[in-house]
N, C-alpha and C positions, 0 to 999 in steps of 0.2 A: 504494500500500500504506500502511495506517495506521502511524503512528509510535508503536508501543506499546512501553512499557518495563515489564518485570516487576520490581517493586520490593518490598523486604522491610524489616521492622523487627522488633525484639525488645523485649518488655517482660519483665523478669526479676526474680526474687527473689534476695536477697543470700545467698550461699553460706557466708560466714564468712571467706573469705580470697581474695586476689587471684588466686592460681594457678588455683583451681578456677573462679572467676568468669570468667576469660579463657578457660579450656578449655571451659566451658559455652557461651560465645558463639561460639567457633570451631565447635562442633558445630551450633549453630543456623545459622550461616553456611553450613556444608557442606550442611545439609538444604535451605536456601533455594536454594543453587546446584543441588541435585538437582531442585528444583521449577522450575528455569529462571530464577531471579532474576538480575538483572544489577547490582543495587545494593542495599546493605543499610545500615541505621543502627542504632546502639545508644543506650541511655538515658544521661542525664546522669551524668558520672563513673562510667561503666559498670563499671569494674574495682575499685570500692571501695564501701563503704557510703555512704549519704548522711550523712556525718559532721557536716554543718552544723547538725544538730539540737542540737549542743553547741558550746561554744567552749573547746577544749582544745588545747594545743600539740602533743600527741602525734599529732594527725591530719595534721600537715605531712608525716608519713612516707609518705602516699599519693602525694605529688607526684613527678613525673618530667619529664625533658626531652622536648620535642617538636621535631623528630621522632626524636631519637637515643636516647630512652629505651626500656626493654625492651618496653613494651606496643605502642607504635606500630611498633617494629621487627618485632614478631611479627605485627601486623596487616598489615604490608606483605607478609610471607610468605603470610599467609592470602589476601590479594587476588590474588597471583600464582597460588596454588594453585587458587582457585575461579573466577578470571576475573571477579570482581565488583568494582565500586566499593564502598569501605567508608568510612563516616563514624564516627569513633572519638572519643567525648568522654572526656577525662581531666582530672585535676588537674595543671596544668603549673607547673613551676618554670623560670623563665628564667635567673635568677641569684639569689644570696642576697638574700632579702627581696622578690623579684618573683615573685608567684604569680598564676596566672590560671585561670579556668574555661574550658577550651579544647576544641575539636573539631578533630582532624586529618582531612583528606580525602585518601584514597588512591585512585589510579586502578586500573583493572582489571588492569593489568600490574604492580602493586606500586609504581608511582611515587608518591612523596609530592608532592602538588600544593600544599599549604599548609594554613593553619589559620585558624579563626575563634576570637576570644576574646569571651566574653560581656560585653556592654556594661553592662547594668543589673544591679546587685548588691543584692539585698534584705538587710535587717537587721531582721527581725521574729522573734517567738517561733517556734522550731522551724526557722528558716531564717536562721541567723546567718552569712551569707556574707561580709559585709564583714570579719569576723575573719580570713578566709582569702584572699580574692581581691581583686586590683586590678581596676578597670574595664578592659574591653577597649580596645585601642589600635590595632587593625589594620583598622578600618573594617568594611565589609560585603562581603567578597570573594565572588565567584561563580566557581566552578571549572568549567573546560571539561573534562568527563570523557568516558569512552567511551560513556556513555548520554545525555549532554546536560549542560545547565548547572545545577549543583547549588549551593545556598546552605545556610547553617546559621544558626539563631537559637536561643538556648538558654534554656529554661525561663522565668524571670521576664521575659526580653526580650519574650515574646509579648504582654505587657500594653501595649507601647509601639508604636504604629502606624508610627512613623517608620522603624524598621529594616526592617519588612516592605516598606515602599514602596521604600526604597533597594535592597533585594535585587531587587525587580521592575525598577527602573530599570537595575540592573546586569545584567539579562538572565536572572534565574533562571527555570527551568522547574519545578523541584522544590526545596522548602526542607524540610530536616529540622529538627525542633524537639524535641531531646532534653530531657527534663524529669524532675523529681522533685517531684510536687505531691500534697498530702494531701487526703483526703476532706472533712474539716471546713472546710478553708480555701477551696477553689476549685472543688469538683466541678461546681457548676452553670455555672461559666465555661468549663469544659474543652471542652464541645461547642458553645460559642458563639463564642469568640474566634478560633480557628484557621479555622473555616469562614468567618467574616466577613472575616478577612485574606485567605483564598484568593479570595473574591469581589472584594474591593477591589483586589487586586493581580493577579488573573487568572493564577494558577499553581497547581500542586499543592503540598500540604503533607503531610508525614508527622509526625504528632503522637505522640510516644512518652512514656509515663509509666512509672515504676517500679510495682511491685506488691508488696503485703505490708507487714509491720512489721519494723523492724530494731532492733538492740540499743541504739542510741544515743538513742532517744527513742520517743515514742508516735505519731508520724506514721503514718497509715494510707494508704499509697500505693495508689491505686485503679485503676491500669492504664487500661483502656478506650482503649488506643492505636488509632489509625486513620489511614487516608489519606483526604484530602478533595480534591475536584477544583475547577477554577476557577469552577464554578457554586455552590460551597458544599455539594455533595452528597457524602455518604460513599461511598467506593468499597468496596462490600461492607460487611459488618458491622464494628462496633467489637469490639475484643478484650475478654476477660473483665475484670471489675473485681476479681477475687480470685486468678486463677491466672496463672502464667507462660505466655507465648504467642509463637509466631512468626507474624507476619502477612505474607502474600504476596499482592500485588494487581497487576493489569494497569492501567497508566496510559496513556491515549491522549493523547500530547503534542500531537496535532493539534487537540485541543479547546481548547488555549490560544489559538491563532490564531483559531479560530472564535469564541470568546467575546470576544476583543479587537476583532474586527471588529463583532460584534453590539452590545456594550455600550460600547465606545470610551472607556473611562475614562481611558486614557493620553492620548488625543487631547484630552480636555476638562479636563485638569489646568490649574491656574493658578499655576505657581510664581512668577510676577511678583507675585502677591497674598499670598504666604505668608511674607513677611519676619518678621512678628511671631511666627511659630512657633518661631523659633530665638533669640529674645531671652530672656535669663535672668530 
């Protein structure tokens, strides 16, 4: 029998407040569960606006502890209710002065499995993230979930091939890439980089982008979220570039082994020759 995982993602418009944003994502998750999904992921800092369009101290108010903060606690309840694995990107405060762009991973029974912290932090117009976030310090964990081995790579990370590769070496079968990226800056890269990473590392990727404009800047988040397979082919259509959408797709995890046997990229790696890649 094929090892097929029904997976979901949500690209959402900002509602104006955290409570309604979380409630909206809960309803999307329940609908995904009704459609038979067993894993779901949300967009970057899903319970807040993309406040990094500005540099203002008031936006530290969006930060919360992981896993004991209100949003992750609520998402653990949602995972238990729906029987789905849930990938939950939030603004994390570890202690005073220590803030991270983080995604918690929750198993289908509500167990908190751990978190990924974004490694690569941009600081360019409209994406002033170094003002808020420290670079991630937890490596590239891959979580052994009810549906398989799940990794996370967040937004700007996707431009750096090293993390994609480490996730593959750590056993990832599906990597969620929650993002907030705007039409003028990177739209043409959006359908290029993640499919290329899926091919190079021979696993599935869920690429999630926000959609719409928000009150803290003029970034036009263009959605077009999608799943891509280890051959670099979209699994079904991409989502809308203008409207909120729940995307549910069947992923045949047996394709991972098939591609790895056919293309053998992992066999032909040369880590003995790569020392220069890690020199500053």
